[in-house]
C-alpha positions, -999 to 999 in steps of 0.1 A, spaced: 677 -128 -275 674 -143 -310 644 -163 -321 638 -196 -303 645 -227 -324 639 -264 -321 673 -281 -327 686 -317 -327 723 -321 -323 735 -355 -336 768 -372 -327 780 -404 -343 797 -416 -311 782 -435 -282 772 -409 -256 793 -426 -230 825 -422 -251 848 -395 -238 859 -375 -268 861 -339 -280 830 -343 -302 807 -355 -275 821 -329 -250 814 -301 -275 779 -314 -282 771 -315 -245 784 -280 -240 766 -263 -268 734 -282 -263 732 -272 -227 741 -235 -235 715 -233 -263 689 -248 -240 698 -223 -213 692 -195 -239 657 -207 -246 661 -230 -275 644 -265 -275 673 -289 -278 675 -327 -284 707 -347 -285 706 -378 -306 733 -404 -300 739 -441 -300 746 -456 -266 763 -484 -248 737 -484 -221 707 -508 -225 689 -488 -198 693 -455 -217 681 -471 -250 651 -487 -233 641 -454 -216 645 -435 -249 624 -460 -268 597 -458 -241 596 -420 -245 594 -423 -282 565 -447 -280 547 -425 -255 552 -394 -278 538 -410 -310 505 -393 -305 522 -360 -298 558 -360 -311 564 -324 -301 561 -334 -265 597 -347 -268 608 -311 -269 589 -301 -237 612 -288 -209 643 -288 -232 646 -250 -232 656 -244 -196 692 -254 -196 690 -292 -200 688 -307 -234 670 -341 -238 691 -371 -247 676 -396 -271 696 -428 -271 687 -440 -306 701 -475 -303 726 -496 -286 761 -501 -301 790 -523 -291 825 -512 -283 847 -516 -314 884 -514 -319 894 -479 -329 868 -461 -309 895 -443 -290 906 -429 -323 871 -417 -328 862 -441 -355 824 -449 -354 811 -484 -356 789 -497 -384 753 -484 -380 728 -510 -367 695 -511 -386 674 -503 -355 694 -470 -350 687 -459 -386 650 -467 -382 648 -448 -349 665 -418 -364 641 -419 -395 610 -422 -373 620 -394 -350 631 -369 -377 600 -378 -397 576 -369 -369 592 -342 -347 590 -307 -362 625 -293 -360 640 -261 -373 675 -275 -374 693 -308 -375 729 -302 -366 750 -332 -375 786 -338 -363 811 -357 -384 783 -369 -408 804 -395 -426 789 -429 -433 781 -452 -416 770 -432 -386 740 -418 -367 749 -384 -380 749 -396 -416 715 -413 -411 701 -380 -396 713 -360 -426 697 -386 -449 663 -384 -432 662 -347 -420 634 -324 -432 649 -295 -413 676 -270 -422 709 -289 -418 742 -277 -402 773 -299 -404 802 -296 -380 835 -312 -388 860 -317 -360 888 -341 -371 918 -329 -392 926 -365 -401 918 -375 -437 892 -402 -442 905 -421 -473 873 -439 -480 852 -407 -481 878 -383 -496 891 -406 -523 871 -437 -530 836 -423 -525 843 -386 -528 818 -378 -556 790 -395 -537 799 -379 -504 802 -345 -520 767 -349 -535 753 -361 -501 769 -331 -483 750 -309 -506 721 -313 -482 741 -292 -457 729 -256 -455 759 -245 -435 792 -260 -424 815 -254 -395 850 -265 -387 867 -268 -354 902 -256 -366 919 -240 -396 934 -274 -404 900 -291 -405 886 -263 -426 914 -266 -451 911 -304 -453 874 -303 -459 875 -275 -484 901 -293 -504 880 -324 -508 845 -310 -505 846 -273 -515 823 -251 -495 824 -223 -469 835 -237 -436 830 -213 -407 855 -216 -379 839 -224 -345 859 -219 -313 848 -250 -295 864 -238 -262 849 -203 -265 814 -189 -271 804 -215 -297 767 -211 -289 766 -175 -299 782 -183 -333 757 -211 -338 728 -188 -330 741 -164 -357 743 -193 -382 708 -206 -373 693 -171 -375 708 -165 -410 696 -198 -423 661 -194 -408 658 -160 -426 659 -178 -459 628 -198 -453 596 -187 -470 566 -174 -450 541 -201 -441 507 -183 -441 507 -161 -472 478 -138 -476 451 -145 -450 425 -123 -466 429 -141 -499 428 -175 -481 395 -166 -467 381 -157 -501 394 -188 -517 378 -210 -490 344 -202 -506 355 -215 -540 350 -250 -553 377 -276 -551 392 -286 -585 418 -311 -596 449 -297 -613 479 -312 -632 508 -288 -634 532 -305 -658 524 -320 -692 534 -318 -729 519 -317 -763 533 -324 -798 547 -288 -797 574 -304 -776 602 -323 -795 597 -354 -774 559 -357 -774 533 -367 -800 501 -359 -781 479 -334 -801 464 -305 -782 429 -317 -789 437 -352 -775 453 -336 -744 422 -315 -737 398 -344 -743 418 -366 -719 420 -338 -693 382 -336 -693 378 -373 -692 401 -374 -662 380 -348 -644 407 -321 -643 396 -286 -637 429 -269 -647 461 -279 -664 494 -263 -671 508 -270 -705 545 -270 -701 561 -277 -735 599 -277 -738 611 -242 -747 578 -233 -763 544 -218 -755 526 -223 -788 510 -255 -776 498 -239 -744 484 -209 -763 466 -232 -787 452 -253 -758 440 -222 -740 422 -209 -770 405 -242 -777 395 -247 -741 379 -212 -740 360 -220 -772 345 -251 -756 324 -230 -732 321 -233 -694 305 -268 -691 325 -283 -677 352 -256 -674 388 -264 -680 414 -238 -672 446 -239 -692 477 -222 -677 501 -210 -703 535 -223 -693 569 -233 -705 596 -257 -693 627 -237 -701 662 -252 -706 688 -229 -690 724 -227 -701 740 -250 -676 717 -251 -646 689 -274 -656 652 -267 -663 627 -244 -647 590 -239 -655 573 -205 -658 536 -206 -652 511 -179 -663 534 -167 -691 525 -143 -719 555 -147 -741 580 -174 -749 612 -174 -730 643 -183 -750 664 -213 -739 700 -210 -730 698 -182 -705 713 -186 -670 690 -199 -643 689 -164 -627 681 -148 -661 654 -173 -668 638 -167 -634 640 -129 -640 622 -133 -673 594 -153 -657 590 -127 -630 590 -98 -655 559 -114 -671 542 -117 -637 546 -154 -639 551 -181 -613 585 -198 -609 580 -235 -605 610 -259 -602 603 -293 -618 618 -327 -607 645 -307 -588 667 -336 -576 661 -362 -604 696 -370 -616 680 -386 -647 667 -351 -658 685 -318 -664 682 -303 -630 698 -273 -612 723 -285 -586 718 -276 -549 741 -246 -551 722 -230 -581 689 -238 -565 699 -220 -533 709 -190 -554 673 -185 -566 656 -196 -535 639 -162 -528 623 -162 -562 610 -198 -562 572 -197 -559 567 -235 -558 586 -267 -562 575 -301 -577 577 -326 -549 561 -355 -568 566 -365 -604 555 -400 -614 581 -401 -642 609 -399 -617 624 -434 -618 640 -434 -583 616 -424 -555 644 -411 -534 647 -381 -558 610 -372 -550 617 -377 -513 646 -353 -515 623 -327 -531 599 -332 -502 627 -326 -477 639 -295 -495 604 -280 -497 598 -287 -460 630 -272 -446 627 -240 -467 589 -239 -463 584 -238 -501 549 -242 -516 547 -278 -529 533 -288 -563 531 -319 -584 525 -329 -620 522 -360 -642 550 -347 -666 528 -365 -692 543 -370 -726 515 -394 -736 478 -389 -730 476 -421 -709 498 -405 -682 477 -374 -677 463 -370 -642 484 -398 -627 491 -372 -600 468 -343 -593 466 -314 -569 432 -308 -552 430 -271 -546 405 -242 -545 396 -227 -578 417 -197 -586 419 -167 -609 454 -156 -618 489 -163 -604 485 -147 -570 453 -167 -562 470 -198 -577 500 -197 -553 478 -190 -523 455 -218 -532 484 -241 -537 496 -235 -501 466 -254 -488 463 -280 -516 463 -317 -513 485 -339 -536 467 -370 -548 486 -398 -564 473 -427 -585 491 -460 -593 507 -459 -628 533 -479 -646 564 -458 -654 576 -485 -678 542 -484 -696 540 -447 -702 577 -445 -711 573 -472 -737 543 -454 -752 563 -422 -753 591 -441 -772 567 -457 -796 548 -425 -803 580 -405 -809 614 -420 -816 603 -454 -828 578 -439 -853 588 -422 -885 575 -386 -890 551 -396 -918 536 -423 -896 533 -398 -867 514 -374 -889 490 -402 -901 485 -413 -865 477 -378 -854 451 -375 -882 435 -407 -872 434 -397 -835 418 -364 -843 393 -380 -866 383 -405 -839 381 -376 -814 358 -357 -838 334 -386 -842 333 -391 -805 322 -356 -798 302 -350 -830 317 -316 -835 349 -319 -855 370 -322 -824 351 -297 -802 340 -308 -768 
């Protein structure tokens, strides 16, 4: 038998509706349960009794959400009626009703608390229970498409949005060649044919097993974890810039002074396409002596050819911009560095799309799940979901382009020595956020860079360094 998984199958149709989708979900859920998988079925319902019973079970399980999966691996999946829906015209044609707010909230609560390996959504078009499940899932996602009838709203009017949203799917199946052709024409991807009348459960097990194999190991090096447990806790900021970046006016000396004032024990200096600022910061920090110590990780935020940016930590040499994402990652690895993906889903930044990110998944050491400069919190939330489902090590950084933003988010982790200890320590780290005004720090960045002539920036830097020297009585040394 294959590995045992925890799976939620989600249908957009009321469970009482007699249609091909619900019949298929019932068959595969029962068969997967019989094979030892823990299976839930999430569906809206026309039955007040079913909805009340499900809500009672959800309330009872709040202290132990995994209890909802108990007994679902012996041939009977557990139905969770996520909310009541009314009959609507068109249901016989398998057109789902508008999604009530309570259904969306129930789906969000359940998927946010129950630890699942897979969320398998059927016909995940909006508005529907399946669509809400895909939106809130923190598991690997499989999408099954059954109808060969074109949905004009999704394929024409909102195609680009739907295509981006379907990027959250890690695998897709189609019930017929006609369905596969229709979906591939509007939303290009690999659609695996699933014989719904045959042994669909076996094919799904193969898909689940293939996807699960792409997840990163959870534990890491247990011996190293034991050694690190004896080390002191330090606060770390993994993303910041100096005036060696084209869009930042913060001198290295000011950055280091601010890092110490903020109580940081380590920082990664990640200038755009440059490591000179990081090398200068590392040299100055080492000259300050060990009291209090401040580690500087030499890093670079590298702009790839067409696939966004990636950060290399613990670098020895500058990596040229303009390489492909795979080539850039290979350069980081060749230096013994750590591959760290910043603001991965922020559409306001240059980011790798879902497809390119999956192509380097095996080589990603950590992913930034919180960046306070991300204007739309949903982008950070998407990074959290991506890290959770692939079990990636999570990081965070202020992405500070002005000294005032430094330390607005920090990672509390065990002190480390070198990239291997760093990654292991990061596995058990705590991300601590602090309130900050994005508008304030963005305005400061603008005023210190684009709104200030070069001569004025040089004069400002000289004044800041002079004040810093007076403050520490050593010409800028701390």
